[in-house]
N, C-alpha and C positions, 0 to 999 in steps of 0.2 A: 590391530585398533588404532586411531589417530586421535589425539587430542590437542586442543589448538594451544601452543605456544603463549608464554608469558608476555604482552605488551602487545599482541597483535589483534586491535578489535575490543581489547578489553574484557573477553570472556576466558584468556587463558589462566592458568594458574602455576603454581609451582610443579615440577614434573621431575621428581629424582629417582631414585633409585628403589624407593619404597612400593610395592606393589600393591599393596592395600588402598595408599592414596589413589595411584592410579585407577584402582578397582573401582573405588567410589567416584572418581572423576569420571569415568566410563557411561558408569549408571546415572548420573546426577545432569550431566548437560549434552547426553547423547550424542556421543561422538561418533563417526562412522567408521564400522568395522563389517569383516566378512571372515567366515570361516573356513579352513583348509580344509576342513571334512568332507563339505560339500562335494558330493560325488561328480558336479559338473565342472569341476576348478581341479585342475593337477596338484597331486601333493606338491608342497614345496614353491608353489607361487599362488597369488592371490591379487586379485583387482578389486581396488577401492575407487569408492566414487564418491565425492564429495556432497553431502544432502543440500535441498533446495531450502530455504530458510521456511516457506509455510509448511514441511514436513517436521519442523522441530520444535514445535509450540511454544512454549516460553523462552527456548533457547535459541530463538531465530537469528542471533546475532552472532552465534557460534559458526553458522552455516557461512557468514561474509569474511572470515580469515582466512590468510593463504598459507601462513608458517603453520606447520605442525608438528608434534613428536611422535614416530611412529615406534610402537612396541610389539613383541611378539609374545602372546599368551598361552599359556597350556588351559585346556579345556576338557571336561569328562563328557560332556555330551554335546561339542561342537557348535553350541550356542554362548555359553554363560563362561566367561572366564574365569580360572580359579589361581591361577600364579604367573607371574612374569616370568618369561624366557629370556629377555635381552632387555637391555638398558635401552633410554631412549633415543632416536635416531632422527635428525632435526631433517624434515623435509619442506619443500614448498610447492604448493599447489599453483599451478598456471589458471588465472582466471580468463574467463569469456567474457565477451558483450552480452549485456543483458536481453533477454527477449522484450518484445514487445508487449505494451498493457493489452489486457484482453480487448477491450472495445473503448471506442469513443463517440463522443455524440455531440452534436449543437443543438444548443437550445437557447432561450432568453433573447430571440431575435430582434433586430433592429435594422433598420432601412441601410446601415452602414457597416454592422457589426454582428457576432454571436457568439455566444458563450459557450466554450468547448471544454466538455468534462471527461476524465479517464480515471480508472481505477490504478492503483497503484501497479507496480510491476512485480510479479510472484517468483520468475525467475531470473535473478538478478547478475547471474552468471558468476559468484563467487565475490562478489565485492559490491559494496554499497553504489547505488545510482546517485551519479552526481546531479544529473539535469534530464529534464524531457525537452523534447522539442516537437511542438504542434506545426502543422503546416495545412492549408488550406488550398484546394482546387476549384476550378469553374469546371461543371460537367451540365452534360444534358441530363432532361428530368429521368429520362431511365438508361441511362449510362450502364454498359455492361462494365462488370468488374475486371474485365480481360482487357477493355479498352484503357489504351495509354492516356493518361490526363495532361499529360505536356508539364510545363513548367509551375510552381504553385504559383499563386497570387498574394500569399503571406505565409510567413513562418516567425517563431519566436521561441525562446527557450524560455525555461523557468523552472524552479525547485519544487513548484506547488504541483495540486493535481486539477487545475481548471486555469484557463486563460481566454481572457476576450481576445477574438480576432477583429482587427480594426486598423485601416479601413478595407470594408470590402462594397462591391457594386451593387446598387440595389434590385432587385426585382430578378435576381440572379441564382439559379442552381449551383448547389455548392456541396462538396462530400470534404472530410478532413480526416487524417492520419496522425500518429504519434509514433514517435520511437524515445530512447532513453540511452544513456552512457555512463559507464563506469570506466574504471582507472585503464581496462582492458581495451576501451575502444566505443564507440558507437554501434547499439543493434541495429536490428532489421526496421522497417516501417511497420506498424500495425496494420489490419484489414482497414478497408474503408469504412467510414461511419456511415449510416443511412444518411441518405439525399436531404439537405433542408436548404430551404429558400430565404434569403432577405426579404426584408418587406419593399413595400414601394416608396419612392423618393418623397422626400418631404414636399409641401406644396411651396409654390416660389410666392413672392410678397404680392399682394393685389398693389393695381394702380391706385394712385391717392383718391380719397373718396372727398365726396362733395356733401355737405350738409345745409337741408334748410329749415327754419322754423317753425314749428307747429302748435309752440304754445310757450306758456313762462316755465314749465318743467319736462318739455320734450322736444327732442329734435329727429328730422328724418334724415337718416344717412344713406347713399348709395355710391356703389362703386361698381366698377367693370369686372365682369366674369374672370377668374384666372383661367389660365391657359387649360382648354379641352385635355390635354393629355393626361392632367393630374387623375391619379387614380383613387376613388375610395374617398369623395370629398366629403366629409360627414358634418361639418358646422364653421361658422366663424365666429370669431370673438373680436369686440370691440374695446379699446382702450379710451375710457374719455378723461382727458387731462384739465382741469380746470386751470384758467391763468391768472394769478394774483398779482395786481399791478405793484403792491407793497410786499417785499419779501418779509418784513418784519411783522406784517399783519398774523401770518399763520403762527406765531406764537402769541401774540397779543390776548386773542380771545380763546385759542384752544379749539374753536370750533371751525377754522378753514377748511375749505372745500380739499380734498386730496385725490389723486388718480384712481381709478378704479377700473376694473375690466368685466363687462358683461359679455355673456355668451348666448349665440343664436343658433339652434340646430337648423339642419339643413342647407342646400347649395344657395339659398334665397342671397341676393345681392341688393336688397333694401329692406331696413331694419328701421323700427323704431326704438329711440335710446330713450328711455324714459327715467325719472328719477333724479332729473337735473335740480340745481337751484336756480329760482328766477333771478334776474338781471345780473347773469354772469355770463364769463366769455371762456369758450371751450375750444379745443384742439380735440381731433379723433384720427385715431389710427385702427386697422383693420390687419390681421391675419387668416390665414385659413388653415384649417385641421383636417387629418386624416388619418388611418390609422398608424401611421408611423409618427404622429405627434404634431407638432404646431411647425408652420414656417415662420419668415421673419413678418417685422413689421411694417403695412405699407409707410409711404410719407404722409407726414402727417395733412391732414385736411387745412382749410382757411379757418383762421379762425372766426367764430360765428356767437352771439350774445343772444342770450335767453330774454326771453320779453318780460317786464316786469310783472310781479305778483306779491304775494306775503312774504312776511320778510322769513329769514333762517331761523331755526331753533337756535336760542341761546345757550351758552355751556351748561354743564351740569350746575343746579345752585350748591350752595352750601348755608349751612345752619349755623348762624352767631349767637341765637339763644333759645334755648327751650324750655316751655313750661307745661305743668300739666294739661292746658286747654290751648295750646297755640305754640307758634315757632317762628323766629325771625330768619328770615331768607336775605342773602346775598348774592347775587349772578352777575354775570360780565355781558355786557351787551351782545346782539346777533352780530355774526362777521358780516352779513350781509341784510342791508335792509328791506331788500327786494325791490329797490327802486324807488322806494316812497317813504318818506320820515315814519319812525315808530310811534304808534300813538299812546300806546299801553303794553301790559302785559297780563296773561291769565295766569293764576296760581290753581293749581288743582292736587287736592290732597285723596289719595284712596287707599282704604284699609279693608282688610276681609270683613264680609258681613255689614260692613256698613256702608251708608250711603256716601257717594263724592261729594268732596266739598269744594266751590269753587270761588275764587276772590280775585277782584280786577285790583289793577296797582298802576301807578303811574310810571313806576320804577322805582329801583333798589335802592335801598333795603326795603323790605314791606313784613309787614306782618299777616300771617293766616291764622284766623281765629276760629272757634268752633269746633275744636278738636276732642277727642276723647282722651282722659289720661291713663297711663300705663298702656299706650297701645301703640304697636307699629304702624307707620304711613309712607307709604313711595308716595314724592312731592316731584312733579314735575312745572316748567313753566314754559309758556307760547308768548310770542312776540306777535303785536295787531298793527297793522298799518290800514289806510286807506282803501288799499285791495284786499284785507283777510286775513285772516288769523294763521299764522307760521306753524309748522309741526311741533310736537313738545319735545323739549331737552330730556337729555338723560334723567332718569329719575336719581331721586335722592332718597334713600332709606334712613328713617331716624325712628325711635321711640320717644314718645311725650314723657315728660316727668309724671313721678309718683304723686297719686293724690291719697289724702287721709281714707281709712276704710269708712264702710258706710255702717250707721251704728246699729245695733243687734237688735232682735226683738225684744219686746217688752218683759221684763223680768216677773217672775210669778213665783209665789209662795208654795213651796213643795211638800215642808211637814215642818214641826216645831222640834226644834232639836234640845231644848232646854229651856230655863227661865230665862237667860239673857242672851240667847242667840235664836237663830233661824235660817234656815236651809233654804236658798234661793236658787231658781234657775231659768236660764234664760235661752235664746236660739241665736 
């Protein structure tokens, strides 16, 4: 039998001439052994083979050492050793290159990459695996396993059990193989993975779009169709970029327009972009989408200004004083007046199960009266000009002040309790 030597792989321990110590170690770490009583083995000669890691359970690391102490033991049944017949003989086992992983697969496909995954190597050849190498080949859809694949189009090494192959050509069939190495050398390649196909290429950038005015808050946008060779065109997205003349104005009111993206399903190349601010200058860009993702943005359109209309909403108001029946509000003027002077504001308060309350004010600060005490309200503010009333601001939620409790019901005498007192009750 053989047990690992001290310091090789961290599993060996002291191996002196004590037979009991060696017997315990044989039983405990699963050392490799053979019996000369075996009728198929000639007396006086034994062939020992180092075990593979997966056959040793919790003592898997013991199979990765190469230096062992060999002993001869006596046995009365040819299986269980009962006494040591020799001292330890140091031997060194030659390691072999590891066998390849059992399987490799390509998944999480993109137009230019694929994720390769494989299980850990089970037959390590007697030494730890130091790296894995994955490689990818292009192939025909029904390529036979016997067909030579030629040179790999991509390869890379890693210590992990997965690797993203990048870059690959879009819309091509590929197969992958993996091999690994230990201190004895590089093992053989694994079997080919099932064929996998990368996705179509990303759409190119559309040409420069053109915009025409449809109203105060809407623009018609059109652009030339993208190349007909684009596969699986599913939708377009439009980036709306408001132009602000005064850069500091973005932070002065907290309600300046910011860029956003609208998505339009289908391959159409003419859309109506809504939700714009009146009397505002915009630029527009377009990009196309398919199953692989989105392509780059088009060049920006010429700037275009929407028609005058109602004012933009003010920023969310703040409460400067709260009473049981009212609140004093302050707010900032709208970032955009819609192309006409703001004539006033509408303050609106809403509470559950109560009628909404509206008050008109010339400007901030302003009082909103007629509220119910000890009640939660949402208050928003809209600006008005000669072209109409704009949208409401973000709401302010607050609770009105506490009020004195209502008087109880009329008291009544319940009973006489004595000559100098009486029992009174009320609701």
